[in-house]
C-alpha positions as CSV (number, residue, x, y, z in Angstrom):
1,M,-32.0,-4.8,32.8
2,S,-34.8,-3.1,34.8
3,H,-38.3,-3.0,33.5
4,T,-38.1,0.8,33.3
5,N,-34.9,0.8,31.4
6,L,-36.1,-1.9,29.0
7,E,-39.4,0.1,28.4
8,Q,-37.3,3.2,27.7
9,R,-35.2,1.3,25.1
10,L,-38.4,-0.1,23.5
11,Q,-39.8,3.4,23.3
12,G,-36.6,4.7,21.8
13,L,-36.7,1.9,19.2
14,L,-40.3,2.7,18.3
15,T,-39.5,6.4,17.9
16,Y,-36.7,5.7,15.5
17,I,-39.0,3.4,13.4
18,Q,-41.9,6.0,13.5
19,Q,-39.4,8.5,12.1
20,G,-38.4,6.1,9.3
21,K,-34.9,5.8,10.8
22,I,-34.7,2.0,10.5
23,M,-31.0,1.7,9.8
24,E,-30.2,4.0,12.7
25,A,-32.5,2.0,14.9
26,M,-30.7,-1.2,14.0
27,S,-27.3,0.2,14.9
28,E,-28.5,1.6,18.2
29,F,-30.8,-1.2,19.4
30,C,-29.7,-4.5,17.8
31,D,-27.0,-6.7,19.3
32,A,-24.1,-7.8,17.1
33,G,-25.5,-11.3,17.2
34,T,-29.1,-10.4,16.6
35,A,-31.3,-12.9,14.7
36,M,-34.4,-11.9,12.8
37,Q,-36.9,-14.2,11.1
38,D,-39.8,-13.6,8.6
39,N,-42.5,-16.2,8.4
40,A,-41.2,-19.7,8.3
41,N,-38.0,-18.6,6.5
42,P,-34.7,-19.4,8.3
43,P,-33.5,-16.6,10.6
44,T,-31.1,-14.0,9.3
45,K,-28.3,-14.1,11.9
46,G,-25.9,-11.3,12.8
47,L,-26.3,-7.5,12.7
48,A,-24.4,-7.0,9.4
49,A,-26.7,-9.6,7.6
50,N,-29.8,-8.0,9.1
51,I,-28.7,-4.5,8.1
52,E,-28.3,-5.7,4.5
53,R,-31.8,-7.4,4.7
54,E,-33.3,-4.1,6.0
55,K,-31.5,-2.1,3.3
56,Q,-33.3,-4.3,0.7
57,F,-36.6,-3.6,2.5
58,I,-36.0,0.1,2.6
59,N,-35.0,0.2,-1.1
60,G,-38.6,-0.9,-1.8
61,I,-40.1,2.2,-0.1
62,R,-40.7,5.4,-2.1
63,E,-42.5,7.3,0.7
64,W,-42.8,6.6,4.4
65,K,-46.4,7.0,5.5
66,G,-46.4,5.9,9.1
67,F,-45.8,3.4,11.8
68,Y,-48.5,3.1,14.5
69,V,-48.1,1.1,17.7
70,S,-51.3,-0.1,19.3
71,A,-49.7,-2.1,22.2
72,S,-46.4,-2.7,23.9
73,G,-44.9,-4.5,26.9
74,A,-41.7,-5.1,28.8
75,G,-39.5,-7.9,30.1
76,V,-39.1,-9.7,26.8
77,T,-40.6,-6.8,24.8
78,F,-43.5,-7.0,22.3
79,Y,-45.5,-4.5,20.4
80,E,-48.3,-4.6,17.9
81,S,-48.2,-2.1,15.0
82,V,-49.4,-1.0,11.6
83,M,-46.9,0.3,9.0
84,K,-47.9,2.2,5.9
85,F,-45.7,3.3,3.0
86,I,-45.7,3.7,-0.8
87,A,-43.5,1.1,-2.5
88,T,-41.2,2.1,-5.3
89,N,-43.7,0.8,-7.8
90,G,-46.2,3.4,-6.6
91,Q,-48.5,0.9,-4.7
92,P,-49.6,1.7,-1.1
93,V,-48.5,-1.0,1.4
94,R,-50.1,-1.7,4.8
95,L,-48.3,-4.2,7.1
96,E,-49.7,-5.3,10.5
97,Q,-47.2,-6.7,12.8
98,V,-46.7,-8.2,16.2
99,S,-43.0,-8.1,17.2
100,V,-41.4,-9.8,20.2
101,A,-37.8,-9.3,21.1
102,E,-35.4,-10.8,23.6
103,W,-32.8,-8.3,24.9
104,K,-29.2,-8.7,26.1
105,H,-27.0,-5.9,27.4
106,A,-29.6,-3.2,26.5
107,K,-29.8,-4.4,22.9
108,S,-32.2,-6.5,21.0
109,S,-30.7,-10.0,20.5
110,T,-33.5,-12.2,19.0
111,N,-36.3,-11.0,16.7
112,G,-38.5,-12.7,14.3
113,F,-41.4,-11.7,12.0
114,T,-44.3,-13.4,10.4
115,M,-45.9,-11.9,7.4
116,T,-48.9,-13.0,5.4
117,G,-50.1,-12.0,2.0
118,G,-46.6,-11.5,0.6
119,S,-43.5,-13.2,-0.7
120,K,-42.1,-16.2,1.1
121,R,-38.6,-15.4,-0.2
122,P,-36.1,-14.1,2.4
123,N,-35.3,-10.4,2.2
124,D,-38.3,-9.7,0.0
125,R,-40.7,-7.9,2.3
126,A,-41.0,-5.0,0.0
127,S,-42.8,-7.1,-2.5
128,V,-45.8,-7.3,-0.2
129,G,-48.4,-5.0,-1.6
130,V,-47.6,-5.3,-5.3
131,G,-50.9,-5.0,-7.1
132,A,-53.1,-3.6,-4.2
133,E,-52.8,-2.4,-0.7
134,A,-51.4,-5.3,1.2
135,Q,-52.4,-6.5,4.6
136,G,-49.8,-8.7,6.3
137,S,-48.7,-9.8,9.7
138,R,-45.2,-9.8,11.2
139,H,-44.4,-11.7,14.4
140,A,-41.1,-11.9,16.2
141,R,-40.0,-14.7,18.6
């Protein structure tokens, strides 16, 4: 995939997320065999398993407040961002993330995230921020 095409795909992915269209982004941009990993937890493998994981994350969001990208790159893509939302318990949440993705056939195939200040349990990212505005970090490999 050319640098230009890959950058366009990344920008499309970021636009979906900025609009709060996470499920649509996964269907459009993630490979069927995609693997995503939070912290030191084992990776969640396969698009269906990752869609279910993201559904659990989304179910913890009452109001989408924003997703701000401060840097991005091409080749193997990466971006740095800040995500803000109100959790279903009413608490504001702020997540800072660096994400790196490998791409196959114009779809993201390998992703991983590192998050600090929150739960270490898989599929429990929405618990970050319970009690006070959370600051976390997500990193993909």
